[in-house]
C-alpha positions in Angstrom: 0.0 0.0 0.0 1.2 3.5 -0.8 1.7 4.9 2.7 0.9 8.4 1.6 -2.4 7.5 -0.2 -4.3 5.3 2.2 -7.8 5.2 0.7 -10.8 7.5 0.3 -13.9 8.7 2.0 -16.9 6.9 0.5 -19.3 9.1 2.4 -19.5 11.7 5.1 -22.4 11.1 7.6 -24.2 13.1 10.3 -27.2 12.5 12.4 -29.3 14.1 15.2 -30.0 12.6 18.6 -33.5 11.1 19.2 -35.2 8.9 21.7 -35.7 5.3 20.9 -37.2 2.3 22.6 -35.0 -0.8 22.6 -36.1 -2.9 19.7 -35.3 -6.1 21.5 -37.1 -5.2 24.6 -40.2 -7.2 25.7 -41.3 -4.6 28.2 -44.1 -2.3 27.1 -43.6 1.2 28.6 -40.6 0.8 30.9 -38.5 4.0 30.9 -35.4 1.9 31.3 -36.0 0.6 27.8 -35.9 4.1 26.3 -32.5 5.7 25.4 -31.1 8.7 23.5 -29.1 7.9 20.4 -27.7 9.5 17.3 -26.3 6.3 15.9 -28.3 6.4 12.7 -26.5 8.9 10.5 -27.0 9.7 6.8 -24.6 10.7 4.0 -24.3 14.4 3.3 -23.7 15.9 -0.2 -21.0 18.4 -0.5 -18.4 19.5 2.0 -18.9 19.1 5.8 -17.0 21.2 8.3 -15.0 19.0 10.8 -14.6 20.9 14.1 -12.6 20.0 17.2 -15.4 18.0 18.9 -17.7 16.9 16.0 -18.9 17.5 12.5 -21.2 20.3 11.6 -24.8 19.1 11.8 -23.9 16.0 13.8 -24.7 15.1 17.4 -23.6 12.5 19.9 -26.3 11.5 22.5 -23.9 9.9 25.0 -21.1 12.4 25.5 -19.4 10.1 28.1 -18.7 7.4 25.6 -18.7 9.4 22.3 -17.6 12.7 21.0 -15.3 15.2 22.7 -11.7 16.0 21.6 -10.4 12.5 21.5 -13.5 10.9 19.8 -14.6 13.8 17.5 -14.8 11.7 14.3 -15.9 8.1 14.2 -14.7 6.1 11.1 -15.8 2.7 9.9 -14.9 0.6 6.8 -17.0 -0.3 3.8 -15.9 -4.0 4.0 -17.3 -4.1 7.6 -20.7 -2.8 6.4 -20.8 -5.8 4.1 -20.2 -8.0 7.2 -22.9 -6.2 9.2 -25.3 -6.7 6.2 -24.7 -10.4 6.3 -25.5 -10.5 10.0 -28.6 -8.4 9.7 -29.9 -10.0 6.5 -30.4 -6.7 4.7 -28.0 -4.1 3.1 -26.5 -1.7 5.7 -26.0 1.8 4.2 -23.1 4.1 5.1 -23.6 5.9 8.4 -26.1 3.4 9.8 -23.6 2.1 12.4 -22.9 5.6 13.7 -19.8 6.4 11.7 -19.1 9.9 10.4 -16.7 8.7 7.8 -17.2 5.5 5.8 -13.8 4.6 4.4 -13.0 2.5 1.3 -10.1 1.4 -0.8 -8.5 3.7 -3.4 -7.0 2.6 -6.6 -5.3 -0.4 -5.0 -8.6 -2.2 -4.6 -7.5 -3.6 -1.2 -10.2 -2.6 1.3 -9.1 -0.6 4.4 -9.5 -2.2 7.8 -8.2 -1.7 11.4 -4.8 -3.2 10.3 -4.2 -0.1 8.1 -4.4 2.5 10.9 -2.0 2.9 13.8 -2.3 4.8 17.1 -1.1 8.4 16.5 -1.4 8.3 12.7 -1.8 11.8 11.3 -4.0 11.8 8.3 -4.8 14.6 5.9 -8.3 14.4 4.3 -9.9 17.3 2.5 -8.6 20.4 4.3 -8.7 18.7 7.7 -5.9 16.9 9.6 -7.0 14.0 11.8 -5.1 11.8 14.3 -6.0 8.2 15.2 -6.7 8.1 19.0 -8.3 4.6 19.7 -10.7 1.9 18.6 -14.4 2.5 18.8 -15.6 0.4 21.7 -18.9 -1.4 20.6 -22.1 -0.9 22.6 -25.6 -2.2 22.9 -26.9 0.6 20.6 -25.2 -1.0 17.6 -26.7 -4.4 18.5 -30.2 -2.8 18.9 -29.7 -0.9 15.6 -29.2 -4.2 13.7 -31.5 -6.3 15.8 -28.6 -8.7 16.4 -28.5 -9.4 20.2 -25.0 -10.8 20.3 -23.5 -8.1 18.0 -21.2 -6.6 20.6 -19.5 -10.0 21.3 -19.2 -10.6 17.6 -17.6 -7.2 16.9 -15.1 -7.7 19.8 -14.2 -11.2 18.7 -13.8 -10.2 15.0 -12.1 -6.9 15.8 -14.4 -5.0 13.5 -14.7 -1.9 15.6 -13.8 1.0 13.4 -11.8 3.8 15.1 -11.9 7.3 16.4 -10.0 10.4 15.2 -9.2 13.6 17.1 -9.0 16.7 15.0 -5.6 18.4 14.8 -6.7 20.8 12.1 -10.3 21.8 11.4 -11.4 21.8 7.8 -13.9 20.5 5.3 -14.2 16.9 4.2 -16.2 15.7 1.2 -17.2 12.3 -0.1 -14.5 11.2 -2.5 -11.6 12.9 -0.7 -8.4 10.9 -0.4 -6.8 10.1 2.9 -3.1 10.8 2.9 -0.8 9.6 5.7 1.4 12.4 7.0 3.0 10.7 10.0 3.1 7.3 11.7 4.8 7.5 15.1 3.8 4.0 16.3 3.7 1.6 13.4 3.6 -1.4 15.7 0.4 -0.3 17.4 -2.3 -0.8 14.7 -5.9 -0.6 15.7 -6.0 -4.3 14.9 -3.3 -5.0 17.6 -5.1 -2.7 20.1 -8.4 -4.6 19.5 -6.6 -7.9 20.1 -5.1 -6.6 23.3 -8.5 -5.3 24.5 -10.1 -8.8 24.0 -7.7 -10.1 26.7 -6.1 -7.4 28.7 -3.5 -9.7 30.4 -0.3 -8.0 29.1 0.7 -5.4 31.8 3.9 -4.6 30.0 2.1 -3.7 26.8 -0.5 -1.6 28.6 2.3 0.1 30.6 3.9 1.1 27.3 0.7 2.4 25.9 -0.1 4.4 29.0 2.9 6.7 28.1 1.7 7.5 24.6 -0.1 10.9 24.6 -1.8 10.0 21.4 -4.0 7.4 23.2 -7.5 8.7 24.0 -7.9 9.9 27.5 -10.8 7.5 28.3 -9.0 4.5 27.1 -5.8 5.6 28.9 -7.7 5.6 32.2 -8.6 1.9 31.6 -5.0 1.2 30.6 -3.7 2.7 33.9 -6.1 0.4 35.8 -4.8 -2.6 34.0 -1.1 -1.9 34.8 
């Protein structure tokens, strides 16, 4: 793969927060079965401004687990949407799993996945500059979105998490923009490796090393410190 030309943005997706009753719930009117979510995002035509904590027109309902400086932009991969479609039994469109950027292969034809992005990667896309901060930790909202009860465990087992970017330089991103790698300080720490470590956090030496990297998202670093 050309390290400078990583792939392209298939679509830029935004969504608004709304209340939803758990689709898998058997209870009728229990308030515990109602939650706020902005997981269902839709592609936007034209350029979208990417700010320090989110995209213009986008919301995150759960600001404890999503959004903020370290998780401003959620990216997922086209090849994983095909996998989600197989699990759900119907085509999953870009943005449906909550991602702001749906990423696909460029001219190489080799689809992007978690193995192609490393902690701390600095990526130029459109007029914005983004930095990889951590994997996207799966949650029940994704399972509820697809009506696949064991989706979280499947995502963890397969490592099909997608990832989060922080925004180093605000700018505009448009579907079709090419991702270009500007810097890769930690080539050994791919998101694929991080996901493998998260599945079985029994390597205190590895976590102790990660705890010293300022590029790691603050929330995940707190967990890392607990494991060392």
